[in-house]
N, C-alpha and C positions, 0 to 999 in steps of 0.2 A: 709533770708526770711521766714516769719511765714507761718505756714501750709495754713492759708485762703488765703494768697497771692500766695502760690503755687498753691493751687487748682484753683484760679482763672485763673492765667498763663496758667495751662494745659486745663483748658476748653475754654480758647480763642482760643489758638491754634488747638485744636481739632474740636471745632463749627465754626471757623473762626469769632469770635466775637470780639468786642471791650472789654477792661477791664472795662470800666464804666458800659457797660452793664450787665456784668455778675456779677460785685460787687454789683452793685444795686438791682439785682435780687435775688442774694442769701442773703443780708440784708432783704429784705421784706420776703422771705420764712422763714428766721431764726427768724422773728418777728411774724409768723403765718399766714402770707398772703397765700390764695389759688392760685391755678394756673389760674382759671377763672377771679377772681378779679385781679391780675397783670395784666394779657393780656387785661382786659376791660377797668380799671380803672387808671392804671399807667403806660400808654404808654409813656409819656415823661420821666419817671424816668428810664424806661428799654430801651429807643429808639426802642420803636415800636416793642419789641419783641411779637410773638404769642404764644398760648397755647404750641405747639409743641416744641418751643425753651426754653421755661419755664420748661417744663416738663423734658427736656434733660439736663437742667442745674440742677435742683433739684435731679434727679436721679444720674447724675454723682457726684455730691457732696456727695451725700450718699456715692457712691462706693468708692470715695478717702478717706473719712472718716473712711471706713472700712478697706480699704489698710493699713492706718496709725496705726491703732489700732492693726491689724495683726503684722505690722513692730514693734510696741512698745512692743507687747507680746514677739515676737523672740529675740529682743535686751535684754529685761530683763530675759530671760531664759539663754542666752548665758552668760550674765554678772552674774549670780547667781551661774552659774557652771564653773565660770572663764574659758571661752573659747573664749570670745571677744578680738580679736585683732584688731587693728587700721585699717589694711587693709580690714579686714571682715566688721568691722562697717560702712567703708566707702562705700563699696559694697552696704550694705543692705541699707543704707540711699540714695543710688542713684537708688535702684531698682523701676521700674516705673509700674510694674505688680506683681499681686500675683503669677504668675507662676516663674517669675525671684526671687522673695523672697523665695519660697519654694524650688527653685533648690538650693539657697545659704544655706538654713537652713538644707537641707537634711543630709550632712555628720555629723551634731550635733543633728540631731534629736535623743531623747531617742528611743532606738529600743528593739524590743524583742531579744531574744537570737538567734544570726545568724550563719551561717556556718563560716564566716571571723572571728566572735569572738571566735569560738571554736579553729580556726587554730592560732589565737593571742595568745591564753592561752596555746597552745601546742609548742609556742615559735618559730613560723614560719614567723613572720613579718620580720626579717632581711634577709631571704631568699626572700621573696617575693620583698623587696625593691631592692636587688641586681638584681633579674630577670627583674624587671620592668626598671631598667636602662639600660637593653640589651647590657650590655658590652658582650664581647666575652669570654665565660668560659664553662667549661663542668657542665651543670646543674646537671647531674647524680651523679658526684663525690662531687659536693657542698652540694648535698640533703642528702648525707649519714651522714653529720654532723649534721643533725636535726633529727635523729630518735629518738623517744621516746616512748617506748613500754607502759610507764604508761598513756600516752595520746592516745594510739593506732595508734602511727606513727610507724608502724613497718616494713616499706620498703621505698625506695625512691620514688615509685610512691606515696603513702600516702602523704609524705612530699610535693611533687611537687603539688598534688591536693589540699592540705591545702593552699599552697603559692597562686595557682590560685583562691581559692576562696577570698582571701584577696585583689588580683589584680582586681577580678570581682567587688568587691565592690566598690573600687576606682573609676573603669571605670564607674559603674553605678551613682555615686555620683557627677562626675565632670560636672560642670554645660555646659560647651561647649559642651561636647558630647551629653548631654540631648538635648540641643538645636538643635544640628545637626539632631539627629535622629526624633526630634519633627517636624523639616521641612520637613524631609523626608516622616513623616506620612501625613503631611499636604498636600504635592503635590503629592504622589503616593500611598497612602494607599488605599486597596480596602475594601469594605463593602462585606463580604461573608457570605451568608445565606444558610443553609440546613435545612431539616426537620429532626427531631428525628426519627429514627427507629422506626416504629410501630405506629406512630402518623398521618400517611397519612390520615385515613379516620377521625379521630377526629378533625384535621386541615385543613379541605378543603377551609374553606374561606381564607387560607393563602396559597393556592397552588401555587400561583403565584411567592412565594418565596421559595418553596422547592428546588431550585437550581439556586441561582442568585448571580450574581457578578456585582459589580457597584462601580467606582471611588468616595471615600469618598467626594472629593471635589465637585462631580457633584449630589449626591443623593438629590433629593427633600425632603422637611421636611415631607410630608405627608406619603412618601414611608418610610424613616426611622422611623417614629413613629409607623407605620404599622409593621415593622420588629421587632422593640422593644416589642411591644405588644405581638406579636406572641412568642416571647422569655420568656416574663413574664408568659405567659400561658402554657409555657413547651412544645410547639409545635416546635418551631425553635432554631436552634444554629447560634447565630450571632457572627462572628469575624471581626474585622478591623485592617489590618495589612498590611505593602508594601510586597514584595518580600523578602525573607529572606536574599538571598544574596546581595541584594542592602544594606541592614543594616549593613551586615558584612563588605562589601567593606568601608562604611563609617566610621565604627569603627577601622578598620585595618589601614585605611588611618592616622586616628587621633591619634593611640597610638603605632602601630607596625612599629618598625624601623630596617630595615636590616634583615638578614636571620639566625642569629645565633640560637643556641639553647634555648636561653633566649628569642629571639624574637617569635620563634616557640608557647613558653609556654604562652607569652603575646596574642598571636593570639587565642589560645585555650580559654583564659580567657574570652578574648574579645567575642567571640562566646557564652561562657556559660552567661556571663553577659548579652547579649542582650536576650538569650533564656530565662533565670530564672528571670533576675530583671528589666532589662530596658525595653525590648519589652513589657512585661505585664503592666510596670507601664506607658509608653507613651500609650499604648492602652487604658488602663483604663481613662486616661486623654483626650484621643481623643474622646472617647466614651461619656464623659461628656460634652466636649465642643461642640461636634456635636448634642448631645441632647439639650444642652442650645440653639444652633442656631436654631434647629428644634421647640423648643419650643418657641422662640420668634417670628419666622414667623407664627407658628399656632396661637399664641396670637394676632399678628397683623391682620390675617385674621378675627379671631372672634371679634375683636375689631371694625374692620372696618364694618363687617356685623351688628353689636350691634348698632352702631352709625345710620347706615342707617336705621334699624327697629326703634330705638328710636325717629328718626327725621321725621318717615313716616308721611303722610298727615292726620291731623285730620278730622273727619266729622264735629266735632264741637257741641255745646251743644243743642243737639235736643233730645226732649223726643222718646224715641225708645222701640220696642220691640225687644228682645234679644232671640234667640233660639239656644239651645244646641241638635243638631237633634239626633235621636235614632229610632231603629226598633221596637224590642220587648217592650221596656221599655218606649216608647214614646219619645217626644220632649220635655226636659225642657224649658219652656217658662216664662221669666219674663219682666213686663214693667218698665221702668227706667224714672224717671223725666230727664229734661235737664241737670240736674247737677248731674246725676247718682245715684239718690237715689231710692231704690226698692220701688215700690209702689204696685207690685202685682205678684205673682207667680202662676204656673199653668202647667199640663202636658196635650198636646195635641197628639193624635194619628193620623198619617198620612199615613201609610202605611198598615193599617189593613182593615176594612170593609169600604163600603161606608157611612154607617151610622156614622162611627166615625169620617170620612173625614168631613161630613156635620156639624156635632157638633163642630169640631174644627173650620171650617169656621165660624159658628156663634159666637164662643168665640172670635175669631180675630176681627170680625166686632164689637163686643160690646166693646173691649178693645180699638179698634181705636177712638172710640168716646168717652169712657169715661176718656181715659188718654190722648187723644188729639195727638196719636203718629204721629211722622213725618218720621221715618225710621225703618228699619227692619234689624236686625244684626244676621246673621246666621253661626254658627261655621262650619268649614269645615272638620268636620270629617265624621263619618259614616252617611249615608243617608242625607248628605249635599244636594246633587243635586236634590234629590227627594223633600226635604223640599223647596228648592229653587223654584222648579217649582209648587209646590202647592201654594207658595205665588203670584208668577207671575200670577197664572191663578184666583186668587180673584180680586173682583172688589174695589181695593185699589185706593186712590186718586192718579191722574194723575201725574207722576214725582216724587213719593214716592221713595227713594231709597231702594232696597232689595240688601243688601252688604253681600258677602261671606268674612269672617274674620278667619284670621289664629288662630286656638285655642291651639297651641302649648304652653304648659306651664299653660294652664287654669287650670288642674287637680292639679297641684303643688300649683297654688294659693289657690285653694278650701281647701286644707288640712293645709294651712300655719296658723301660729300664727295671721298674719293680717286678715286673713279672719275669722278665729274664733273669734276675738276680735270684729269685725263689724258686722258679722252675727252670733251671738252664737245661735240664734234660729231656724237657717235654716241648711238643710242637704247640702252636698259637691255638690249636683246636681245644686241647687239653686245659690249657690256661683259661680260655673263655668259658668253658664249662665249670671249672673251679670257681670263676669269679661269679657266675650265674647262682651257684649254691650258696657261697659265702654272703652274697647280698640279701638274700633272702634270711639267713640267720641273723644278719646284723648290717642293714643298707649303710649304716653310717660308717662302720669299721671298713667297709669295702669300697664304698664311693670315694673316700678321701684319696684313693690311690688313683683315682682318673681325674684329668683336667675337666674341671666343671664345664667347660664349653663344648666337651664332647658328650655331654649327659643327654643332650636334647630338650632342656626345658627352658631354653631363652628365647628371645624374640630380636631378630636383628643382631645377634652377640657379634657377629663379624663386622659389622658396620660400625660399631660405638669405639670410643677410645679405648683401646685395649688395655694400657696402663691403669686407667680408672677402674675398667671392669675387672681387672685382677685384684686391685685393693679391695673392691667391694665383695666379691667372691671369697676372698681370703678371709675378710671379716666374718662373713656367714660361716663358713667352716669352723674358724676358730671358735666363734659364739656356740655352734652346735656341739663341737665335740666337747668342749668345757662344759656345757650344760648337761651333758648326759654324763661325763666322767668316763676315766680310761683305767681298764684293769693292766696294771703295769707288767704283769708277768706273761701276758698273752697277746698285747697289742703290737702291732707292725709298727716299725720305724716310720711309715709314713703317718699313721695315726697318731702316734707319739709326737711327731714334729708340730702337730698343731695344739699341743698342750701348752697353757699359758706359761711363757718364760723359758720354753724349751728351745724348739726349732730343730732342722735337720740335723745339725751335728752333734748336739747333745742327745738328741733321739736316737742317733747311731750308736753312741756311746754307751746309752742305757741298755741297747739290745746286744752290744758286744760284753758288757759286763754281765749280763743274764746268762748268755751263752757259755762265758768263761767260769762264772762262778755259781750258777744255779738260780733258781727263783729268788726274789726279794722277798725276805721274810717279815719286814717292818719298813716304813716309810723312812725312818733315820737311815736306813742302808742306802737311800738313794744318795745321801752325802759321798758316799765312797765313789761314787761315779766320776771319772776323768771329767775334770772341768766344769763340773756342776757345782758352782759356787753358792754361798748363802742367798744371793738375790735369786738366782734360778730355783733354789729350793724353794723360797718363800713363795714365789709367784707359781709354782706347779704343784705342790705337795698336796693343796686340798684338792685338786682334780684328779689325782692318780689314786688308783684303789688297789689294794692287796688284799684279794679275797680270803686267803687263807692266813692272815695275819694273826698272830697271838693277841695283839691288842685290838679290840672289837672297833676301836675308833679309826684305825688304818684302813678300815673297809667301808669307812663313810665320806661324806664331804665335810666333816668338821676339821678345821685346819689345825695343823699340829701345834700352831701358837695359843689354841685355845683348849689343848689337853688339860692343862692344870685346872682350868675353870669346870670342866666337866668332872674331874676328879675331886673336886671341892664339892661340888653337888652331890656326887654320890657319898662322900664321906658324911656329909650333913644329912642324909636320911639312912647312914649306917647301912650301906650295900656297895658292892662292887659296881664298876661302871657298867659291865655287861649285864648285870642284874637290871639297873636303872634302864638299859636300853630294851630289855624284854619285858619289863613289868610297868604297864600304865598306871598302876596304882601309886609306885613309888614315884613315877613322873610328876603326878597330880600333886604330891608334896611340895615340889620346888615352886617357890614363889620368885618368879625371874627380877622382880625389883630388886631383891636382894644382892644380886649379882652384878649390878650396874657400877661401872667405874666410869672414869674420864675416856677410857679408851673402848670400852665396851657398854654399848646402849641395848635398849630393848629390840631393836631391828636385828642385832647379830644374835642376842640370847633366843629370840624367837626362831631364828634360823637353825641354831643349835638344838633347839628342843624338837623342831619338826624333823630335823634328821635323826635325832635319837629315837624318834618314833618309826621312822622308816628309812633306817640306814642304809646308804649307797643305793636308793632307790632310783629306777630308770624313768625319767619323766616322760618317755613316750607310751603312747596308749598301747592296749593289747591288741595283740595282731589279730586279724580277722581277713581270712581268704575270701577272694572275690570269685563267685561261681559265675561263669559266663553260661549263656542259654544254649542247653543241649540243641543240636541239631543246625544251629546258627554258626558257621566255620568260615565262611567266605562270603564276600560282596554279595555274590549272586544269590545267596541265600537271604537275602533281606529283601523287605519291601515295606512301602510307606504305611504308617501306622503301627508297625511292631515296637513295643514295649520291652525295653532289654535293659539287664543291669550292666554296667561299666565301671571303669575306674579313669579318672583324670590324669593325663599324661603330660600336659602341659596347660598353661594358663597365660593368655596374651592379652593385649589392650583391646582386641576386637572379639574376645570369645575364650573358649576353652576347647581343646582337643581331648577326645575321650575314647579309649580303647574298649571295644565291645567285643572282642574276641574273633575278629574277622581279617586280621593281617593288615588292616588299615583304619587309622585313627579316624573317627567322624569329627566334625565341627559343630560345636553349640554355639552359632551366633550370640554376641552379647544382648541382642534382642530377643533371644529365646532361653536365656539362663534362669529367667525367673518370671511369674507373673506380673510382678510389679517393674518400675523402670529401674535399669541397672547401668549405674555410671563407671563403677569400677567391677570389672569380672572377679578381682581378688577378693571382694566382700561378700561373695556368694560361692565360691569354689575354689578348693585347694589342690595342688598337685597330691596324687596318691588317694583322694578322696573318692570314696565309693557312691555313685550316684544312679539313678535310674533315668533313662533317655526313652524319647520316641524318635523313630525314623521319621523324618520328613521326606526325604528325597534321596537318591541313589542315582549317580552317574558313573555307570560302568566303564565308559569311554575314558572319561577324564580321572577315575579312580576317586571319586569325591562323594562323601556320605555328610547329609546334612541332618543334624539332630535337634532334639528341643527338650528343655528340662520343664517346659510349662505343664501346668497340671491337665490342660485341656487345649494342646496346641492345634492349629488349622492345618492338617495335612495338605501338604504341596505348598505351603505357604513361602518356601524358599523360592519359588518362581513368581511371586507377586511382591517386589521389593517396597513399592511405595507404601502398600497398607501395612506390611510388617513393620516399616519405619515409623509410621503415625503410630501403630499401637504401642511400640516400644518406647517411643520417645526420643529415639536416636536421632540427632540432627545431621542432616547431609545437605550440601549446597545443591539442591536440585531443582528448586521450583521456578524461581523468577531471576533470570541473571541481573547482577548490578551493573552499573555502569563499569564498562571495559572488562567485562567477563563473558566468557561464552558458558553454554549450559554444560554441566559435566555429562559424562556418559552415563547411559540408564542401563548398565548391566546389572543383574540380580546381585543383592547383598551376598550371597553365597559365593558366586565367581569372585566377586571383588576380594572378598576376605579371604579366600584360599589362593588368589592370585598373588595378595601381599605375604601370605604364610608361605608360600610354595618353596621359595628357595631357603629360607632360613629353619625350615623343617628339614630339608634335605641335608643342609649343612650341619 
């Protein structure tokens, strides 16, 4: 079986897919096809696989390739050193995981000078072999024959100790023993966390973990990442291991036979092997594995949040006034055209004298008339509610939207290369205000210009594998951009770079061609762009829209390769393509089955018909602004029991953060997200979702707000942790310490959750 066939067989079993689906998908990927293109335009080829399945196949193929590369490297090393036996080669070729491979290779891995090596050099290996056989003989008498003063083997105990070192290395390198101890760690290891002496005051944000024990198999990702961060900062000591006697029992059962004096030596060697070699090795492995799993969960939370934010409802193309609020320095204000072009910028002062407020009102009235403004976007930072109230009191046109916009990441965009390139003659404040306005028009088009990690919807994003995080988030952005589609004549090069098959260089070439030759009039004109070849055109064309194109299909998601098919449909009902798109009666005459071929099946035909019904449709929901409660503008205005509207700004493993219009997001703990038990907050809330909450508790000193989404929450329940936990079903290791455990701290859940969130929210 070839490697490719082996990969396909493995993936079929893991994902429960047909071989034809996996092999076809793998072939498309190897030819340079992107995930969105495969999922959207090659449904018949893959058997209707969606983006998730295609991504899994892509990633798993890469993992299997890397596994085989490591396998080949190990075989080559063993062969060069003349250590490769038929049995070892067979075992290596059959290994299905990197862990198994490394266990097999461990005895042959080039090592630094070890205690076992020194013992072998002293001639003690024959003694070790005889002891390991555990026949009945007097080990003291036997050891006398191995004394070697030149090698510092000056007495029987030195000889026995050296022989035990050799046996300990054998035990450590025995693949079966390693797997047995590995399984023990997976099932019974505890995460044990303590504070370093003298670090209590410095590490107050980690106080929940000053004396914490928890089963490794149950520790949530956010808690593990928090403890690891505390360890990295030199505040905490973190260990992962089972009870020592359990590990000793496993090794004794595996290696010790009988009760002879030699067996007792092997028992001592096994205990030493665990303490000095095997235990630390497996602990390191478990720490790495658990970190990887925690990373994957954190990255999934981040990816889910980012997807919801990117696909948030756009207000659409409306000329607007965008405001970045401020007190002392005033409100940075810009007027934008319906296409997001900067028309004017100024500063108005709303929190100073009445005279300045009057001047600001006059300016706004003038701008409204001059630029025919249709909406007002206000950043949700400092002085945002005061700014909102100012605009609501102005005699603006009835129904004109005044919308609070999450400005997270706007300052990052302001200092970015993209902003400097577009607004070289303007300062950071103007760029930030432009970004606020544009993200109200189209969140996706604006947010792709910002590093996703700066948008503020992650969970411990700075603690996870950064390369893996980037791949994950890039996949999300690519998926969202292609799901919505891109207007090629107005899109920024940052947005175009995420279109299937393009990338930064071709995106830049498209913009340059557009600037030099004017707007594209048809999709076919894209072929004139420098270096945009047939493959890139095939991958990208269906996701690019040309709103004013003469061919109506160029405005849709129908791929150019299917234009002939649509023309045939129109001809068969005696009409033009545009008439077919406008007239549902004509479309009803089309019998899709009549157009099936070997290449085009019902899935693609159904997609085409849906696109003809709503050409170029935006899959995002209709925009609906959140109206915060009037008179509630700062935390001091809150009191327990208040019911308020809000918008979800971040979802984490322990709950959701909600903006209720007081400059400080409140936390809805997982136990207060619903009346029922909640395992995954993402099942109940999404970023940018509008919600109604009840205030449970307000801590003005620590700037913390506890909220609830339960229908009838018990006010003040944030201060009663045990009852809250029991009602919600959330499990904590709090009641009866198990053997070797100390009781975890009894801080309330609200403090614990916010302590965990504190640093990643700031970052």
